[in-house]
N, C-alpha and C positions, 0 to 999 in steps of 0.2 A: 448122804442126807440130799434133801431136797434142795435143786437149784432156783433161785428166785433172780427176777429182775426188779431192781429198786425204782426209786425216781432219778437217783443218780447212780452214776457208775464211777468209780474212782480207781485210776492204776497209780500205783506208788511204787516204784522202782526200789531195787536194792542197790548196794554199791560195793564195788570193788575199790579198794585201796591199792592203788599201784605202788604208791612207794610214801613214805613218811609215819612209820610205824610208831606210835605212841608220841608224836611230837604235837598232835592236835591241844592236848590238856596242858600244855607248857606254852600256848599261844608260839608254835612252831610253824612251820611249814609242811603242807600234804598236798598230794596230788592222787583224788580217785575219781572214780566217773560212776555215773549211775548206770546200771545194767537193765537189760531186759530181762531178766527175772524179775518178778515183781509178787506185789500183794494185790489182788483185786477187791473192792468192797463194793457190793450192791445194797443201796442205803434208801429206806423212804423215811421222810421225815416224821416222829410220832412225840406223845409228850411225854414217854418212858423211852428208856434205853433196853434194847433184847439184841444180843449179837452172839453168833455162833462162828466156828471157822471150822475149814475142812481138814487143818492141820492137828485139831486135838478134837477129844470127845466131848469135853465140858461146853456147855454154853451159859450164857447168864442174862438176867434181866435184872434191874435195878433202876428206880427214880433218881434225876439227877440232881437231887439234894442228898442222896445216900452214897458218898463218896468213900467209904471206909475201904482200907487195901483189902483185897481178896485173896494176896499173894499168890497170883496165877496171871495167865496173858493179860486177863480182862483188866489188870492194873494200868496198861497201856492207854486202854479207854476213858478208865475214870479219872487218871492222871489228866488227861487233857481236857477234861470237864473242870477239875480243880484249879489246874492253871489258868484256863478261860475266865473262870469266875474269878481268881484273884486278881486279874486284870480288868475288871468290870464288866464283864462280857456274861451274857446269860443264854446262850445257845439251847433251844430244846432238845429232847431226846430223837432216835432214830430207831428204826428196825433194820439189823445189818446182817449180812453174811461176807463173812472173809474166805476168801480162796488165795493160795499163794503158791507159787513154784519156786518160794526160797527155802531151801534146808534150813530148819531152825538150828543153832546153836552152830553154823557153821563160820562165822565170821562175816557174813555178806550183809548185815545190818537187817535184819529181819525185823530188829524193835525198832530201829528209826522208820522204816518203812510202815510199819503200821501205826504207829507214831502220826506221821503227815498224812495218812490215808485217813485218821479221824479229825486231823485238824483243817485239813483240805474241804474234806466234806462240811462240817462245821462251818467254816469260813465261806462256802458258798451257798449251804441250803438256809443259811441263817444272817445272811450278808453283815459279816464283821468287819469286812475292809481290811483284811490283814495281808501284806506285803508276801512274797515268799521269803525272803529273809528272815521277816517278823515270826512267821509259821515256824521257820527252822529252827528259830532262838527259843520260841513258846516250847516246842516238842523237847529240844536240851532239857530244858526245866524238868518236863515231865520225869524225864529219866534221872536226872539230878536230885532233884526234891523230891518226888512222889515214889519213885521206883528204888530208888537207893543207888544208882550206878553211877559213878564218877567218870563220867564220858567228856570228851568234847565236843566241838561243834561240827567238827567234820563230817559224820553220819547224817544229820538231818542235813548239812548245808548239801551234800551231793544228791541227797533223794530230792532236797525241795527244788535246786538250781541246776540239774543235769542237763547237758545239752547233747542231742545224738550225736556220733561222730567224734566228740571231743571227749577229754578228761578237762578236770577243773584243779586248775593250778590254785590253792587257797591260803592266805596268808590268815591262820586263825587269831591273829592278835587284834588285825584291824575291827571286824573280820571281813577281808576283800577277797575276790577272786577273779580269775580269768581263764577262759577257756581256752585250750591247748588241742589243736586238730589232733585226732588219731589216726595213724598213716594206714592209707589202702593196703591189702593185702595181708596185714597182720592181725592178729586174733589173741585175745586172752583166753587162754584154757583154766577153767575152775577145778580144781580137785579137791572135793570132801572126803577126809580122811577116815569118815564113819565113826569118828570121835570127837563128840559135842563137848562144849565147856560152859560152864555157868559163870557169868563174869563177876557177879556179887560173891561169889564162892569161891572164885579164883583169886590169884596174886594180884591181879588188877589194880585193885585199890592200895595194896601195898606198895607197888612200884611208884603210883603217883605219890603217895606219902613219902616216898624218899626221895623223890627229884623235887617235889616242890619245897621240902625242907631243905635241900641243896639250895634253890633259888633264892628263898628267904634268906640262908646266911651270906649270899652273894650280893644281897641288896636287890634283886633284879626279878621281875614277874615272868620273862620271857627266854625260852631256851636259845634264842635267836641273839640275845644278848651276851651270852657267854662264849670266850674264847677257850683255845686249850690250856691257855696259861693260867686262866684265871681257875681251872681245876685242883690248882696242885697244893690248895690248904684244906681241901675238903677231906673229910675222912674216906678211905678204901672203897666203903661200898657206895657212898654217894658220889663219889670221883668216877666209879667205874658205870653208874646206870646213867649220870648226868653227860657223861663224856659219848656215851653213844647218844644222844639226842643232839647233840651239837655236830658229831659226823653226821646225824641223818639227815638235818636241815640243809646242811652242804649237799647231801647227795640229792636230796629234792630238787635244789636249784639245777645241781646236773643235769639230772635226768629231765627235766623241763627242756632245758637248752637242747638234750639229743632229740626229744620228740620233733621239737619245732624245726630243726635241721633235718628230720627223716632216719635219723642215725640210730637203727634200732637194735645195732650191735653193740655199741656203746652204753645205750637206752637197757640193755639186757645185763650188760657188765655190772652195772649200778645196782640193779634190782639183786642179782649175785650177792654182791657185798653187802648190801642191806641185811640180806637174810642171814648171811653168816655172822655180822656183828649183833644181829638183835637175837641171835640164839647165845653167842659166846658172852656176851657183856649186859645184855639187859633180861637174859636168860627167861624168855616168852616163848620158845619153841618147845618143840616135844621130838618124840624119837620119829614118830609117824610124820610130821612136818619136814622135819629135815630129812629124812629118806625120799620123801615125794619131791622135792626142790632138788636135790643130785641127781634123781632120775630123770626127772625131767630136761636139766641140761645133758645128761648122758645120751637122750633118745634125741636132743637136738633141735630142743628151745634154744631160742637166744640168751634167756634169763629165767628167774624163779624165784619166788619169795614167798615168806607165807601171808595172809591178809587176815584183817581185822586186828582183834587181839592178841593171837596166839594160844598156847595152850592146849592145841586142841582146833577142829574147824576145818579151816580150807588154807591150800596155797595156790597160786597164781601161777602161770608159765605165759612168756611171752612167745607166740608161734608164727610161722609162717603160715598162711592159711591153706594151702595146699598140703602141708603137713601136719596140720592139726590131729586129723582121726588118726595115724599113726603114732604120734607121738601118745597122744591119750590111752591108746590100747597098750602101747610098749609100759607107759607107768603103771597102768592097772595092774596088767599081769605081774611085775615086778612087786608092785605093793602087795596083791594078795599072798604070794609066795613068801614074800618077807613077814607078812603079818595077816595070817589066815584067819585070826578072830574078829576083824575089820572087814566090813563091806563098802570100800570105797566108790565114788560118784564121780562123773565129770560134767562140765557144764561148758559150751561154746557161747560167750557172753558178748553182746554188742555194746556200745554206748549207748545210753538212751535218754532221752527224753526225764526231766522230772516229773514231780507229782500233778496227776492232771485231772480233771473231773469234766465229766459231760451230764447234763441233764437230760435225759429220755423222754420219748414224746413228744 
């Protein structure tokens, strides 16, 4: 595909969720970071929209008043226009090329990265006056109302508000956030299992319906408001699913305290406990993810867990920087022997700034 430089360049990070699995849509605690893996958009304002991507073969063009879903990646672009128009904005079109270093379907939030790339460009090029927080909220609506995925706010917050060298402790109920410094000499390794998952077609929405039904029975909106004693009167499945979220909220707080103290041993232990809990009681893992997590710890990682929604995609490991390459090599070799039908990949990621727009020329 021909490379172009547009009037504007947008760099929109992916995100790795360190801890807080599935807590965001129950107004709980999460702690992601924005990654240096990213979506890049080269865009030039125009009357209509014409977009292509290096990640897929399909390209699209459409007028800004033709926003019928296409059931393809372009819906994140169309949905951005639909939501902005509902808000009373009328941005013009653009001709743009997306390139990405984010593996699609990996659990690294390629969808939120794409949404915020479009939203941030339109905000800058057409002077919409949106704050970063507002862009995140509107991008979540793209996912919920247009694409049809019942995600919480975490992904969009991380992509919009990320800070280099920091994780973000997010209270998704408020929603508010606090930067948490990530210690020097420690890295996040991301292991992509080679197994993609489609959120709309997965058990994600089923999990959300189950825990929201349980919260409604308890008369609260946030999983943070639930105690272990509150769970006793719930049916077994609802008790098991919501019980995991109650424990996970507490783990996020413990992980935040450990990071602030530079206590990577405790931080890693909390991550591993989180993975085993989500695998056993939320049933959101997979054989491949479980294998990667345990193999990483066996190879010397301080801790590991799945990242993203689960059911495929990626796991993360917290490692000393000088051991990252040897641990990655060990895990991938063991994984290929166990799952020869899948091709794993690993990435060394750094905490990055949130989405940023540059005007060229």
